[in-house]
C-alpha positions in Angstrom: 119.1 85.1 86.8 116.6 83.3 84.6 117.2 82.8 80.8 114.6 85.5 80.1 116.2 88.0 82.4 119.6 87.3 80.9 118.2 87.7 77.4 116.6 91.1 78.3 119.8 92.3 80.0 122.3 91.2 77.4 120.5 91.1 74.0 121.1 94.0 71.6 117.6 93.4 70.1 115.7 93.2 73.4 113.9 96.2 74.6 111.7 96.7 77.5 108.3 98.5 77.3 106.9 99.7 80.6 103.1 99.6 80.8 101.0 100.4 83.8 99.7 97.0 85.0 96.9 96.0 87.4 96.0 92.7 89.0 92.2 92.8 89.3 91.1 90.5 92.1 87.3 90.7 91.8 85.8 92.9 89.1 82.8 94.5 90.7 81.1 97.7 91.4 81.5 99.0 95.0 79.7 101.7 96.8 81.5 104.3 98.9 80.4 102.4 102.0 81.9 99.2 100.6 85.2 100.9 100.0 85.2 102.5 103.5 84.5 99.0 104.9 87.6 97.6 103.1 89.7 100.5 104.3 88.5 100.1 107.9 89.3 96.3 107.8 92.8 97.1 106.4 92.5 94.2 103.9 90.4 92.7 101.2 89.8 89.0 100.9 88.9 87.8 97.5 86.2 85.1 97.2 87.7 81.6 97.3 88.1 80.3 93.7 87.5 83.7 92.2 89.1 84.5 88.9 91.6 87.3 88.7 92.7 89.3 85.7 96.1 90.7 84.7 95.6 94.0 82.9 98.3 96.1 81.1 97.7 99.3 79.2 94.0 99.0 79.7 93.8 95.5 78.1 93.2 92.2 79.9 96.1 90.0 79.0 95.2 86.9 81.0 92.8 85.5 83.6 93.8 83.2 86.4 94.1 82.8 90.1 96.4 83.6 93.0 98.3 80.6 94.2 100.7 80.2 97.2 103.9 78.2 96.7 106.8 78.0 99.2 105.4 80.9 101.2 105.2 83.2 98.1 102.1 84.3 96.1 102.0 84.0 92.3 99.5 84.7 89.6 98.7 81.5 87.8 97.5 82.0 84.2 94.5 79.9 83.4 93.5 81.6 80.2 95.2 84.0 77.9 93.3 87.1 76.8 90.3 88.5 78.6 87.2 86.7 79.9 84.7 85.5 77.4 
């Protein structure tokens, strides 16, 4: 258990707020045909080096990229807040 997890679990002043969150891989407009193509392929491959966005409650909290470390994928924050 990390220090943050311990704090959230044990602290009397800590509260959790659940917000719907999204990880936007490539923000773009897609046609119905494009979406059908992704569905048929069964996967979507983001462009190499593309910037992703972490969105919660309709607001972009951070932009960054997906990185792989020790066989697991993580969102690496490159910039706080939305794209400029």
